C-alpha positions in Angstrom: 19.2 56.0 7.9 20.2 53.3 5.4 18.3 50.2 4.5 20.1 48.3 7.2 18.9 50.9 9.7 15.2 50.4 9.1 13.5 50.5 12.4 12.1 47.0 13.0 9.4 46.4 15.4 8.8 43.6 17.9 7.1 40.4 16.8 3.7 41.9 17.6 4.4 45.0 15.6 5.5 43.1 12.5 2.9 40.4 12.5 -0.6 40.6 11.1 -3.5 40.7 13.5 -4.6 37.2 14.5 -8.1 36.3 13.5 -10.7 37.5 16.1 -8.1 39.6 18.0 -9.0 43.2 18.9 -5.9 45.4 18.8 -5.0 47.2 22.1 -5.5 50.9 22.2 -2.8 53.5 22.8 -2.4 54.6 26.4 -3.3 58.1 27.5 0.4 58.7 28.2 1.4 57.7 24.7 -1.4 59.7 23.1 -0.2 62.8 25.0 3.0 62.7 22.9 0.9 63.7 19.8 1.5 67.3 18.8 4.4 67.6 21.2 8.0 68.6 20.7 8.8 65.0 19.6 5.8 64.2 17.4 3.4 66.1 15.2 -0.3 65.4 15.5 -0.1 62.5 13.0 2.5 60.7 15.1 5.4 61.6 12.8 8.8 62.6 14.2 9.2 66.4 14.1 13.0 66.3 13.9 14.9 66.3 10.7 17.9 64.2 10.0 21.5 64.8 9.1 21.1 63.0 5.8 18.5 65.5 4.6 15.0 64.8 5.9 13.5 68.2 6.8 12.3 69.2 10.2 8.5 69.4 10.4 7.2 72.9 10.7 3.5 72.6 9.6 3.6 76.4 9.1 1.3 76.3 6.0 -2.3 75.1 6.1 -4.6 77.0 3.7 -2.2 79.7 2.5 1.5 80.5 2.0 3.5 83.5 0.7 2.7 84.1 -3.0 -0.6 82.2 -3.1 -2.9 84.1 -5.4 -6.1 82.0 -5.5 -8.2 80.0 -3.1 -8.6 77.2 -5.6 -7.1 75.9 -8.9 -3.5 75.3 -9.8 -0.7 76.9 -8.0 3.0 76.4 -8.5 3.4 76.1 -4.7 6.0 77.7 -2.4 9.0 75.8 -3.8 8.6 76.6 -7.5 12.0 78.4 -7.8 14.1 75.5 -6.4 16.4 73.6 -8.6 17.3 69.9 -8.2 20.0 69.1 -5.7 21.1 66.2 -7.8 19.8 63.5 -10.2 19.7 59.8 -9.7 20.3 57.8 -12.9 21.1 54.2 -13.9 24.8 55.1 -13.8 24.9 56.4 -10.2 22.0 54.6 -8.6 24.3 52.3 -6.6 25.3 55.4 -4.6 21.7 55.9 -3.4 20.5 52.3 -3.4 19.7 52.1 0.3 17.1 54.9 -0.2 15.5 53.5 -3.4 12.6 51.1 -3.7 13.0 48.0 -5.8 10.6 49.5 -8.3 12.7 52.6 -8.7 15.8 50.6 -9.3 14.0 48.5 -11.8 12.7 51.6 -13.7 16.2 53.0 -13.7 17.7 49.8 -15.1 15.0 49.1 -17.6 14.8 52.6 -19.1 18.3 54.1 -18.5 17.8 56.7 -21.2 14.3 57.7 -20.2 13.8 57.4 -16.4 15.7 59.4 -13.8 14.9 61.0 -10.5 15.4 64.7 -9.9 15.9 65.1 -6.1 15.1 68.4 -4.5 15.5 69.8 -1.0 13.1 68.1 1.5 10.3 70.2 3.0 7.7 69.4 5.7 5.9 72.7 5.9 2.2 71.8 5.4 0.1 71.1 8.5 -3.4 70.1 9.3 -6.5 71.9 10.5 -7.1 71.7 14.3 -10.1 69.5 13.9 -8.0 66.9 12.0 -5.4 66.9 14.7 -8.2 66.6 17.4 -9.7 63.6 15.6 -6.3 61.8 15.5 -5.8 62.4 19.2 -9.3 61.0 19.9 -8.7 58.0 17.7 -5.4 57.3 19.4 -7.2 56.2 22.6 -10.4 54.9 21.1 -9.9 53.3 17.7 -9.6 49.5 17.3 -9.3 47.0 14.6 -12.4 44.8 14.7 -14.2 42.0 12.8 -11.2 39.9 12.1 -9.4 42.9 10.6 -12.2 43.8 8.2 -13.3 46.9 10.1 -12.2 49.6 12.5 -13.8 51.8 15.1 -13.2 55.5 15.7 -14.0 58.8 14.1 -13.7 59.5 10.5 -11.8 62.4 8.9 -8.3 61.4 10.0 -6.1 58.3 10.5 -7.2 55.9 13.2 -3.8 54.8 14.5 -1.1 57.5 14.8 1.2 54.9 16.6 0.5 51.7 14.6 1.5 48.5 16.3 0.6 46.0 13.5 0.4 45.7 9.8 -3.4 45.9 9.9 -3.4 49.1 11.8 -0.9 50.5 9.3 -3.0 49.5 6.2 -6.1 51.0 7.8 -4.2 54.3 8.1 -3.3 54.0 4.4 -7.0 53.4 3.5 -8.1 56.3 5.6 -5.7 59.3 5.5 -7.2 62.8 5.7 -8.2 63.7 2.2 -10.5 66.1 0.3 -14.1 65.9 1.3 -15.2 66.0 -2.4 -13.3 66.0 -5.7 -14.5 66.9 -9.2 -12.6 66.9 -12.5 -12.5 65.7 -16.0 -9.5 63.4 -16.1 -7.5 62.2 -19.1 -5.9 58.8 -19.2 -2.8 57.9 -21.4 -2.0 54.3 -21.9 1.5 54.2 -23.4 2.6 50.9 -25.0 6.1 49.6 -25.6 5.9 50.5 -29.3 5.2 54.1 -28.4 1.5 54.0 -29.3 -0.8 55.9 -27.0 -4.4 55.0 -26.3 -6.4 57.8 -24.7 -9.3 57.7 -22.2 -11.3 60.5 -20.6 -13.7 60.5 -17.6 -15.9 62.9 -15.8 -14.9 62.0 -12.2 -16.4 62.8 -8.8 -16.0 61.4 -5.3 -17.4 62.3 -1.9 -15.9 61.1 1.4 -18.4 62.2 4.1 -15.9 61.5 6.8 -13.8 64.4 5.6 -16.6 66.9 5.6 -15.3 70.1 7.3 -18.7 70.5 9.0 -18.4 68.6 12.4 -22.1 67.9 12.4 -21.8 65.9 9.1 -18.9 63.7 10.0 -19.4 60.1 10.9 -17.9 57.0 12.6 -15.9 54.3 11.0 -18.7 51.8 11.9 -21.2 53.8 9.7 -22.1 52.1 6.5 -20.5 54.2 3.8 -17.0 55.5 3.6 -17.1 57.2 0.2 -19.1 57.5 -3.0 -17.7 57.6 -6.6 -18.9 58.6 -10.1 -17.1 58.1 -13.4 -18.6 58.9 -16.7 -16.6 57.9 -19.8 -16.1 60.4 -22.6 -13.2 58.5 -24.3 -12.5 56.1 -25.9 -15.4 56.5 -28.3 -16.5 52.9 -27.8 -17.2 53.7 -24.1 -18.7 57.1 -24.5 -21.8 57.5 -22.4 -21.0 54.6 -20.0 -21.4 55.7 -16.4 -20.6 53.9 -13.2 -21.6 55.0 -9.7 -21.3 53.4 -6.3 -19.9 53.4 -2.8 -17.2 51.8 -0.7 -18.1 50.7 2.8 -16.3 51.4 6.0 -16.5 47.9 7.3 -16.0 45.0 4.9 -17.3 42.3 7.3 -20.9 43.0 6.3 -20.6 44.8 3.0 -18.4 45.2 -0.1 -17.8 47.9 -2.8 -21.0 48.3 -4.7 -21.4 49.7 -8.2 -24.2 50.4 -10.7 -23.6 51.0 -14.4 -25.5 52.9 -17.0 -24.9 51.2 -20.4 -25.9 53.5 -23.3 -26.4 50.6 -25.7 -29.3 49.2 -23.7 -30.2 52.4 -21.9 -30.5 50.7 -18.6 -28.9 50.8 -15.2 -27.7 47.5 -13.8 -25.8 46.6 -10.7 -22.3 45.5 -11.6 -20.7 42.3 -10.5 -17.8 42.5 -8.0 -15.6 45.5 -8.9 -13.0 45.4 -6.1 -9.6 43.8 -5.7 -7.9 42.9 -9.0 -10.8 43.9 -11.3 -9.0 45.5 -14.3 -9.6 49.2 -14.8 -10.6 50.4 -18.3 -9.6 51.4 -20.8 -6.4 49.2 -20.9 -6.4 47.1 -17.7 -2.9 48.3 -16.8 -4.0 48.6 -13.2 -6.5 47.1 -10.9 -9.3 48.7 -8.9 -7.4 48.4 -5.7 -4.4 50.1 -7.3 -6.2 53.4 -6.9 -4.2 55.6 -4.5 -1.7 52.7 -5.0 -3.9 50.7 -2.5 -7.5 51.0 -1.5 -10.5 48.9 -0.6 -10.7 45.8 1.7 -7.5 44.5 3.2 -8.9 41.0 3.5 -6.9 39.2 0.8 -3.5 39.9 2.3 -1.5 39.3 5.5 -0.2 42.7 6.4 3.2 43.3 7.9 4.5 46.6 9.3 8.1 46.4 8.2 9.1 49.7 9.8 10.1 53.2 8.9 13.0 54.3 6.6 14.3 57.3 4.7 13.5 57.0 1.0 13.5 59.2 -2.1 9.8 59.6 -2.9 7.7 61.8 -5.2 6.6 64.8 -3.1 5.2 68.3 -3.6 4.5 67.6 -7.3 2.8 70.8 -8.2 4.6 71.0 -11.5 3.5 67.6 -12.8 -0.1 68.9 -12.6 0.6 72.4 -14.2 -2.0 73.4 -16.8 0.7 75.2 -18.8 2.2 71.8 -19.6 0.8 69.9 -22.6 0.4 66.1 -22.7 2.9 66.1 -25.5 5.5 67.4 -23.0 4.4 65.0 -20.2 3.7 61.7 -21.9 6.9 60.2 -23.2 7.9 56.7 -24.4 8.5 54.3 -21.5 7.7 56.8 -18.7 6.0 60.0 -17.7 8.5 62.8 -18.3 10.8 62.7 -15.3 11.8 66.3 -15.8 8.5 67.3 -14.2 8.5 64.9 -11.3 10.0 66.1 -8.0 11.5 63.7 -5.5 12.5 64.5 -1.9 14.0 62.5 1.0 11.3 61.7 3.5 10.7 59.1 6.3 8.1 56.7 5.1 6.3 53.7 6.7 6.9 50.5 4.8 3.9 48.2 4.8 4.0 44.8 3.1 1.0 42.6 2.1 1.4 38.9 1.3 -1.4 37.1 -0.5 -3.1 34.6 1.8 -3.1 31.0 0.8 -6.8 30.8 0.4 -7.2 34.1 -1.5 -6.9 35.0 -5.2 -5.2 38.2 -6.6 -2.9 38.9 -9.5 -0.4 40.4 -7.0 1.2 37.9 -4.7 2.9 40.6 -2.7 2.6 44.4 -2.4 5.0 46.7 -0.8 3.7 50.2 0.0 5.5 53.3 1.0 3.4 55.8 3.1 4.4 59.3 4.1 4.9 59.6 7.8 3.2 63.1 7.9 0.0 62.2 6.1 -0.1 58.4 5.8 -0.8 58.8 2.1 0.8 56.0 0.1 3.2 57.6 -2.4 4.7 54.5 -4.0 3.9 50.8 -4.5 6.0 47.8 -5.8 3.7 44.9 -6.8 4.9 41.3 -7.4 3.4 38.6 -9.6 2.6 35.0 -8.7 6.2 33.9 -9.1 7.3 36.5 -6.6 8.9 38.7 -9.2 8.5 42.4 -9.4 5.8 43.2 -12.0 4.1 46.5 -11.6 5.2 49.8 -10.1 2.9 52.7 -9.2 3.3 56.2 -7.8 1.1 59.3 -7.2 2.2 62.9 -7.9 0.5 64.5 -4.9 0.3 68.2 -4.5 -0.9 70.3 -1.6 -4.3 71.8 -2.5 -5.3 75.1 -0.8 -8.9 74.4 -1.6 -9.1 71.3 0.6 -6.2 72.1 3.0 -4.6 68.8 2.4 -2.5 66.9 -0.1 -4.4 65.8 -3.2 -3.7 63.1 -5.8 -2.6 64.3 -9.2 -1.1 62.5 -12.2 -0.9 58.9 -11.1 1.6 56.6 -12.9 1.3 52.8 -13.2 4.1 50.9 -14.8 3.9 47.3 -16.2 7.6 46.2 -16.3 6.9 43.0 -18.2 4.8 44.7 -20.9 7.1 47.7 -21.1 3.9 49.9 -20.9 2.5 52.4 -18.5 -0.6 54.3 -17.7 -0.7 58.0 -16.6 -4.1 58.7 -15.1 -5.9 61.5 -13.3 -4.3 63.9 -15.8 -6.0 67.4 -15.8 -3.3 69.5 -17.4 -5.3 70.2 -20.6 -8.7 70.3 -19.0 -9.1 74.0 -18.5 -12.1 74.8 -16.3 -12.5 71.1 -15.6 -9.2 71.0 -13.6 -9.7 69.8 -10.0 -12.3 71.4 -7.8 -12.3 70.2 -4.2 -14.5 70.4 -1.1 -17.5 71.7 -3.1 -20.8 70.6 -1.8 -22.1 67.4 -3.3 -24.9 65.0 -2.1 -25.2 61.2 -2.0 -28.1 61.5 -4.5 -25.6 62.5 -7.2 -24.0 59.1 -6.9 -27.1 57.0 -6.9 -28.4 54.6 -9.6 -31.5 56.8 -9.9 -29.4 59.8 -10.7 -27.6 58.2 -13.7 -30.9 56.7 -14.9 -32.6 60.1 -14.9 -29.6 61.6 -16.6 -29.6 59.1 -19.4 -25.9 59.4 -19.9 
């Protein structure tokens, strides 16, 4: 399917939800199509395409041939594959209908440094039964409420497998099935146009109670808290000892992202001012708070449009980019994260576009997100400045984690095209035992202001 063949929806599908309107639920007949010969349980088309999108098999969940450990790094089931071809600045016109504007811009701006190794497409990783059951339940029960600032339904999986509006689509992107908990020490490389690298390092933890494998511990989307976060700075030296904790709510009509900070200079914990939306993320401010996962947080500042579905070359199955055998010297290159270790595949993706509302403020006037049809994880984002010109490009090197039985974020790349700089975050390649641990039991108390006050760090 070329760009001209993007599946466009009717006026209702492509418009944002009108203020105060409650979105209609999916009928029982439509919901019955989930997990059928036509659709998988996430509402994605099972069939492959003649142009190269693989058929969905879902044959692997928590194991696959050759897997040797129940946690930690694995090369994955496709490690022996070689690229089918490479997209470069010279041949990009041949593939233009399957490239994002950000990919084209990177190819043109860095013709000697950025390229795309394209591998065979695979769709072999499925979901636990309880995840599929939750999607089926949400299909007939979930609704967008509170003028688009909240949803109803059961946590642990997307609320809208057959989205009919931009708001339903963005709520899927906010709430895909992810790990219940994550823990790692993450390195951050901020690479400037002159080649200089500034390093950061964080002890990092999150807990999303809705993804708890224990059915007695899962919640509803109208419960107060969606997820907790903890980040403790180890580098740069000026920030060592600074700790931030907090939570993100489920419904933004009555709450907002809350954070508390321990500042070693004054040895006190204080509640932080607003930390959502376009608040710049340390150490360099090359991305915003809501750039995490390429988009997260409240959808309130944008009018969201469901553009449709298309075949695109997107980063996928990126086990190698997170391989502990690779050093940062090998990965962090001038102008871009080493493309030799980034795997692209042809997949169908949902395209969701946000346009800044007239009465709202944000450094991005428009965001275009590309979300995988099988997971609803946003793989790529093109972000535009106030003049409507492409400014920042972001993508996440997801890999399937046997420990959480779902795809997990790895090295996340944020390009500033104007500055000629980029940030590579969530790097764990050189962290040894502090590489990702997932779905290990944590408690809300570990993310509280009291916990960081007692810890004194």
